[in-house]
N, C-alpha and C positions, 0 to 999 in steps of 0.2 A: 866345878859343878856350877851351873847357872840355874838359879831358882826362877820360877815362873814370872815374878815381877821384873827380874833382870831382863828376861827375854821380852817381856812386854815393852819395857822402855827402849830396848834395842830396836825392836820393830818400829815403834813410833818415831824414834830418831831418824831411822833410815828412810822412813816414808814421809819425812817432812811434817809429821803430825805432832812432834814435840816442840818444834820451832820451825816456822816457815822459812824457806830458803829463797834466795833471789837468783833465778836462772831462767834461761830461755825455755820455751816448750820442748824443743828437741833434746836439750840436755836433761830436762825434767823427766821425759818419758824413758830415757836411758837410765837415769838414777833410780827411778821408782819401778823398774822391771816391766815397763810397758803399762798402758792403761787398757783395762778390759772394757770394751765399749760396744756391747750389743745394743745399748741405748746410748747414742752419741753424747747427749748432754751430761752423762755421768762423768765423762772425761773432763769436761769443763769444771764441774763441781769438785772433782778430785784435785785439779790443779789450783782452784780457788782455796782449798783447805791446806794446800802444801806449799804454794809458791807466793812469796811476798810480792805484792803489787801486780798480781796477775789480773788481766782483763780478758773478756771473751774473745775480742778480736785478735789477741796474740795467738791463740790456738787456731782460729779459723785461718789466719794468714799463713801459719806454718803448714796447715793441711793443704791450702790452695797452692802454695809454692812447692810442695813436695818435700819440705824439710821434715815433716811428720807424715807417716803413711798409715793408712787404715786398711787392714787385711786380716785374713786368717793367719794366725801364727801359732802360739802355744795352744795345745789342747783342742785344735779345730775350733777356735774361738776368736771372735773379732777383737783385735788389739790395735791400739795406736802405738807405733814404734817409730824411732828415727829412721831417716833414709839410710844412714850408715848401717843400722842394725838389721834392716829388713832382710837383705839377702843372706847373711850368715845365720840369723835365727831361723829363717824359713828352711834353709838347707839342713840345719841341725835336727829339725823335727819332721821333715818331709816323709821319709820312709816309714818311721814308726806310725805317723798319722795315717798313712795309706793302709798299713796293716790293720790298724784299729778300725778304720772306716769300712774295710772289706769284711771284717768280722761282724760289723753291725748290719751290713747290707748284703747278705749272702744271696739274695734273689738276683743280683746283677753281677756277672763275672767282671773281672778287672778289664778285660778287653772292651767292654761296653763303656766303662769310664774313660779309657784311653781314647776311644772313638769320639765320645761326646766332648772330651777336652779339646781334641783337635778341631772339631767343628766350632767350639766356642772361641778358640784362638783365631781361627780364620775370620769369624764374624768380628772380633775385636780389632783386627788389623785395619778395619775400615773406620775405627773410632769407637769411643765409649758407647755402651748400650745398657739399657735397663735390664733388670732381671726378667721382666715379662718378655722383652724382645729376645733374650737369650734362650729362655725356655720355649718360646714359640719356634725358634730356629731348630731346636732339638726335635720337637714334635713334627715339624714340617719334614724332617729327615727320617721320620719313623722311629725316633728314639724316645724313651720314657723321660718326661720332664723331671721326674724324681731324681734323675742322674745329675741334675745341675749342681747342687751343693758340692758334691764330691769332685767336680771338675776343678775346684780350687786347689786340690791336692796334686794336680798334674799340670797346672798352669800358673804362672806368676801373674796373678790377678789382684788388683787393688781397687778400693772404692774411690770414686771420682767426686771430689767436691764440686758444688756445695752439698751434694748428698753426704750424709754422715756428719753434719755440722750442727751447731746449736739450733739454727733456725730451720734446718731440714734434716731432722735426726734419722730419718729412714735411709740407711746406707744401701740403696738398691741400684746404684749406677756403677758399672764396672768398666775397667780399662786394663790394658796390659801394663805391667809395672814398668817396662822399658819405655813406654810412651810418656809416663808421668815423671819418672826419675831421670834426670839428665845423666848421660853416660851409660855404659853397659852394666847390666845386672849380672854379677858373676854366676857362672854355672855351678850347680849344687856340688858336683864332685870336687870342685876347687876349694870349697870352704867348709866342708862338713866337720872336720876335726876342729878347725879354728872356731867354727860356729858353736860346736858343743861347749868348748871352753868359754867362749864369750857368754853363752847362755847361763852357765853355772856361775860365772863371776857376776853377771847382772843380777841373778837371783839372790846370791849371798849379799851383795851390796844393798839390795832393796829389802830383803826379808830375813837375813841371817841373824844369828847363827841358826843352822838348819840341818836336819838329818837328810841322808841320801834319799829317803822316801819322799820327803817334802819337795825336793828339787824335781824328782821324777814325776810327781803328781802335777806340779806346776807346768812342766814342759810337755807332758803327755808322752814320755818315753819310758823305757824300762829302767828299773833300779840298777840292773847290771851295767847298762850304758852309763848311768850317772856315776856309779862307783868307779868305773874305769877312768872317767874324766877327773874325778876327785883325786885319784891316785897320781895324776900327772901334774897337779897344781900344788903350789907351796901354800899350805893352809894351816890355820890354828885349829885345834881340836878341843872340844869341851864335852860335857855330859849334862843332860837335864836331870830333873829330880827322879825320873824313872830309870835313869841309867842309859838312855839312848845317846849314842855318839852324835855329836853335832860338829859341823864344819863351819869355818868362817875365814874371811879374808884377813890378811895381816893389816893391823891398824884400823880396821873398821870400828866404828863407834860402839862402845858399851857403856852407856850412861849409868850413873848411880841409880839403883831402882827406887830410891826415895825422891828422885826429882819429880816435882809436880808436873802433871800433864794437863794442858789446856783443853777446853771444850772444842771439839771439831765435829763438823757435819760431813757425812759421807753419803754418796748416792748409790743407786742400784749397781750391783755387780762389782762393788769396789774390792780390789784384790786384797786389801788389808784385812778383810773379814773372811776370806775364803781359804780353803786348803789347810795343809798341816801347820803352817806357821801361825795362823790365827788360833788354832786349838792349843798349840804349845804355849803361846803367849797369853792365853786366857782373854782374848779380846772380846769374845762373845760369851758371857756367862751362861752356864748350862740352863738356868731358869729363863733366859731370854731367847734361846736358840730357836724355838718353834715360832716365835713372833718375828724372827728375821728371815728364816728359811723354812719353807713349808711347800708341800706339793701344790697347794692352792695359790702360792705366790712364787712361781719359779724364778722370777726375776730378782728375788730378795727385796727387802724394803729399804728405803733410805734411812740411815741411822744417825744417832747422836752419840758421840763418845764423851764420857765424863770420867776424868782421871784414868784415861786409857782403856776404858771398857764401855761396851754398848749399854746405854742407860735409857734409851728411848728411840722413837722413830719420828720422822717429820714428813710433812706433805705441804703442798701449796694450796691455799684456799683464798680465793679472791685476791690473788697476787701476792699474798704474804706467806711466809714460812711459819707453819704452825707445828708445834712439838707435842708429842704424846709421850710423857715419861713412862718408863716401865717400872721404875723404882721411886721411892721417896727421895727427893732432892733436898739438900740443905738450902737455906736462904741464899747463901753465897753462890752455890752451884746453880740455882734457879736464875739468879741475876746474870751469871756468865752465859748460861744457855740462851736467855732472852737477848743478850747483847750480840752473840754470834748469829742468832736467827735474824736479827736486824741487818747485820752485815751481809748475810747470804741473800736476804730479800733485796737489798740494794744492788748486789751483784747481778741478780736475776733481772732487775729492772734496767740495768746499765744499757 
């Protein structure tokens, strides 16, 4: 049985939030289960808090060279993933994502999405295009511009830098994956099973130990699909305090729950705060939840972790990182928060 604090420290360790790790951006996005980046600078702040010696140009260079790719992957959500992971992870979630999308958009039959996707692909064979240009191509052909987001489920489409980087955070320029990524992009049918297994391993390495439902929510696929994949893998099994069965990779880190956790700053949409693993590990205390996630702030707020739990939010005012504590901090904790805020300010000014 793993108590909540044990799961908390396991999550922090695997996310590089217990101790920063030294690795390249492409290895980092693999280790941390992808970076959720509807707001591109969140990925940069996420790596600042997780990777020792990270500077902004490291990630921008990886995106520009195609070593890190930004596209719809898990949950129909923009993620930064490595070039090697893009094809198998996309293939693993493609069909379930289409089903989900069609249930949400019943006014348009699937044939319309297929037609719109073919048009978008033809347009992108001439080179990258902005979202405005692609939606204009749809309307010129007599198709509803609202079809455009869903075309990403029928087309291997990626964001093209410098769009979606620190200095140009709006990821609104698109290109075909095969044009950005050297070498062929494997066909989905060739990699679905392997992609599902890679997805589960990536999740457990980044967020485990976890329940089958946790993995399913992260991926945007059914629990039945995940249970089938789990049955094929050689895994450790645990239970949490409520008796839920948890799965984990062999030899994945399980730190002592009494290990001190340093102050860390996280940005909008950081995956360490989202989904089942965050609830199971108690990262966001119940009394703080409405101050982090609310209908009036759908992007979530940038947060401060103190001893492995959300203890405040932060914002940038006149170029400096300013913290709003949610709870009373000790004098030592306040000094650590101030010191980390200074480091983040310097990182933003770099």
